PLY file of the C-alpha trace (Angstrom):
ply
format ascii 1.0
element vertex 213
property float x
property float y
property float z
element edge 212
property int vertex1
property int vertex2
end_header
0.00 0.00 0.00
1.35 3.42 -0.99
0.52 5.89 1.76
-0.81 9.20 0.45
-1.62 12.50 2.12
-5.27 11.44 2.26
-4.28 8.33 4.23
-2.41 10.52 6.69
-5.21 13.05 7.01
-7.85 10.39 7.53
-5.91 8.46 10.16
-5.07 11.65 12.04
-8.73 12.63 12.06
-9.81 9.10 12.99
-7.68 8.66 16.12
-10.12 10.46 18.48
-13.01 8.45 17.02
-11.09 5.15 17.30
-10.77 5.68 21.06
-14.56 5.22 21.24
-15.53 3.16 18.19
-12.38 1.12 17.67
-10.60 0.57 14.36
-13.88 0.40 12.48
-15.44 1.88 9.38
-17.75 3.76 11.73
-14.77 5.65 13.17
-13.39 6.19 9.67
-16.75 7.52 8.43
-16.85 10.04 11.25
-13.28 11.10 10.48
-14.13 11.56 6.81
-17.13 13.71 7.64
-15.01 15.85 9.95
-12.66 16.76 7.09
-15.38 17.09 4.47
-14.68 13.85 2.61
-17.28 11.41 1.39
-17.18 8.40 3.77
-17.45 5.97 0.85
-14.35 7.50 -0.71
-12.54 7.28 2.63
-13.27 3.56 2.82
-11.60 3.08 -0.56
-8.31 4.14 1.02
-8.59 1.34 3.60
-10.20 -1.61 1.78
-9.17 -4.10 4.50
-10.61 -1.92 7.22
-8.86 -2.19 10.57
-5.85 -4.00 9.09
-5.06 -1.18 6.66
-5.83 1.54 9.21
-3.47 0.05 11.79
-0.77 -0.50 9.17
-0.91 3.15 8.07
-0.95 4.40 11.66
2.10 2.33 12.58
4.01 3.37 9.46
3.33 7.05 10.12
4.45 6.60 13.73
7.72 5.04 12.52
8.36 7.96 10.18
7.53 10.57 12.81
9.74 8.85 15.40
12.79 8.91 13.14
12.34 12.48 11.93
11.67 13.83 15.43
15.19 13.00 16.64
17.86 14.68 14.52
20.62 12.53 13.05
23.33 14.67 14.64
21.71 14.18 18.02
21.71 10.42 17.56
25.33 10.38 16.39
26.32 12.11 19.62
24.64 9.41 21.69
25.61 5.84 22.41
23.56 3.10 20.78
21.55 2.41 23.93
20.83 6.10 24.51
19.86 6.60 20.87
17.43 3.69 20.89
15.89 4.92 24.14
15.55 8.46 22.74
13.74 7.21 19.64
11.33 4.90 21.44
10.54 7.43 24.16
9.87 10.02 21.46
7.39 7.60 19.93
5.68 6.91 23.27
5.42 10.59 24.18
3.99 11.47 20.77
1.12 9.04 21.33
0.31 9.74 24.96
-3.05 11.20 24.03
-3.95 8.29 21.76
-3.11 5.39 24.04
-6.64 4.02 23.89
-6.40 3.75 20.10
-3.07 1.94 20.45
-4.54 -0.36 23.11
-7.35 -1.29 20.74
-4.87 -1.89 17.92
-2.86 -4.24 20.13
-6.02 -6.19 20.97
-6.71 -6.68 17.26
-3.12 -7.61 16.43
-3.13 -10.17 19.25
-5.72 -12.29 17.47
-4.41 -15.40 15.64
-5.43 -14.12 12.21
-3.35 -10.96 12.64
-0.12 -12.58 13.87
1.73 -12.04 10.59
0.70 -8.39 10.39
1.69 -7.80 14.01
5.13 -9.32 13.42
5.68 -7.25 10.28
4.73 -3.99 11.98
6.97 -4.59 14.99
9.85 -5.59 12.73
9.43 -2.38 10.70
9.50 -0.32 13.87
12.63 -1.88 15.36
14.31 -1.91 11.94
13.67 1.84 11.65
15.20 2.34 15.12
18.34 0.32 14.36
18.87 2.07 11.02
18.42 5.46 12.68
21.15 4.72 15.23
23.51 3.67 12.44
23.32 -0.11 12.42
25.08 -1.47 9.32
25.23 -5.15 10.25
25.03 -7.48 7.28
25.21 -10.88 8.96
23.06 -12.72 11.51
23.48 -9.74 13.87
20.97 -7.91 11.69
18.27 -10.35 12.76
19.39 -10.92 16.34
19.44 -7.17 17.05
15.94 -6.75 15.74
14.61 -9.80 17.53
15.98 -8.65 20.87
14.75 -5.09 20.40
11.32 -6.35 19.34
11.02 -8.17 22.67
12.08 -5.02 24.54
9.71 -2.82 22.56
6.71 -5.11 23.06
7.32 -5.38 26.80
7.81 -1.62 27.18
4.68 -0.93 25.16
2.59 -2.72 27.78
4.17 -0.67 30.57
3.57 2.56 28.65
-0.13 1.84 28.15
-0.78 2.15 31.89
2.00 4.56 32.86
0.65 7.53 34.81
4.03 8.77 36.05
5.33 12.25 35.27
6.86 12.45 31.77
6.55 8.65 31.50
9.30 8.20 34.08
8.31 4.58 34.79
8.32 3.68 31.10
11.74 5.24 30.64
13.17 3.38 33.65
11.77 0.06 32.43
13.09 0.64 28.91
16.56 1.53 30.21
16.73 -1.67 32.24
15.68 -3.81 29.32
18.10 -2.11 26.93
20.94 -2.66 29.40
20.15 -6.36 29.21
20.27 -6.27 25.42
23.64 -4.49 25.39
24.99 -7.00 27.90
23.77 -9.89 25.74
25.54 -8.58 22.65
28.69 -8.07 24.69
28.68 -11.70 25.82
28.02 -12.93 22.29
30.86 -10.81 20.95
33.27 -12.08 23.59
32.27 -15.68 22.88
32.86 -15.32 19.14
36.20 -13.56 19.70
37.31 -16.34 22.04
36.34 -19.06 19.58
38.12 -17.33 16.71
41.23 -16.85 18.83
41.50 -20.43 20.02
40.02 -22.11 16.94
40.99 -19.89 13.98
40.10 -22.57 11.43
36.68 -23.29 12.87
34.04 -22.41 10.24
31.33 -19.97 11.26
28.00 -21.88 11.07
26.12 -18.57 10.75
28.25 -17.10 7.93
25.55 -17.84 5.35
23.00 -15.54 7.00
22.83 -12.16 5.28
20.75 -9.06 5.87
18.05 -8.26 3.25
19.83 -5.16 2.02
0 1
1 2
2 3
3 4
4 5
5 6
6 7
7 8
8 9
9 10
10 11
11 12
12 13
13 14
14 15
15 16
16 17
17 18
18 19
19 20
20 21
21 22
22 23
23 24
24 25
25 26
26 27
27 28
28 29
29 30
30 31
31 32
32 33
33 34
34 35
35 36
36 37
37 38
38 39
39 40
40 41
41 42
42 43
43 44
44 45
45 46
46 47
47 48
48 49
49 50
50 51
51 52
52 53
53 54
54 55
55 56
56 57
57 58
58 59
59 60
60 61
61 62
62 63
63 64
64 65
65 66
66 67
67 68
68 69
69 70
70 71
71 72
72 73
73 74
74 75
75 76
76 77
77 78
78 79
79 80
80 81
81 82
82 83
83 84
84 85
85 86
86 87
87 88
88 89
89 90
90 91
91 92
92 93
93 94
94 95
95 96
96 97
97 98
98 99
99 100
100 101
101 102
102 103
103 104
104 105
105 106
106 107
107 108
108 109
109 110
110 111
111 112
112 113
113 114
114 115
115 116
116 117
117 118
118 119
119 120
120 121
121 122
122 123
123 124
124 125
125 126
126 127
127 128
128 129
129 130
130 131
131 132
132 133
133 134
134 135
135 136
136 137
137 138
138 139
139 140
140 141
141 142
142 143
143 144
144 145
145 146
146 147
147 148
148 149
149 150
150 151
151 152
152 153
153 154
154 155
155 156
156 157
157 158
158 159
159 160
160 161
161 162
162 163
163 164
164 165
165 166
166 167
167 168
168 169
169 170
170 171
171 172
172 173
173 174
174 175
175 176
176 177
177 178
178 179
179 180
180 181
181 182
182 183
183 184
184 185
185 186
186 187
187 188
188 189
189 190
190 191
191 192
192 193
193 194
194 195
195 196
196 197
197 198
198 199
199 200
200 201
201 202
202 203
203 204
204 205
205 206
206 207
207 208
208 209
209 210
210 211
211 212
């Protein structure tokens, strides 16, 4: 799906309605009426209903997250700090639409939406890793995204109910989880270095794995 300005306008207008009516055509119809668009035309932009609406919303959130934190700011941070800055920017930007996000998560948790949920989370964490300068081409490409996906999903649940000032509890939870990820990569790196040092002729069983770039 190519996202147009009309997609963006409709989803932005629909968020307040989704908090009450869910990711439904009813909410989309109300959004269309609020911007002077024919509801039938609005539905044409989201033929799969909730699935397309959630996909557009998540994609726009990814784009906004990356553009909100300047590249020079990220380059001045460590990887952990950069990832935290991006994800916290995303959470803060959607503080007023948490109910819409909660309803999206409920839909994505159903068995028929497992593939979509996985794709959306992967796109989000991929955008984060690319923004902080990840250029891995081997299996690290996938392991980094898998670990960050687990952190992101867990933090998302904390954020949904976080009533602390400036999302202090969410930030603390995210920092702890990211510290665990950094520690994991450190141990993996040390293990590989040790194996290569003591067994220089040992073939790397993961050498065939390449990033989809």
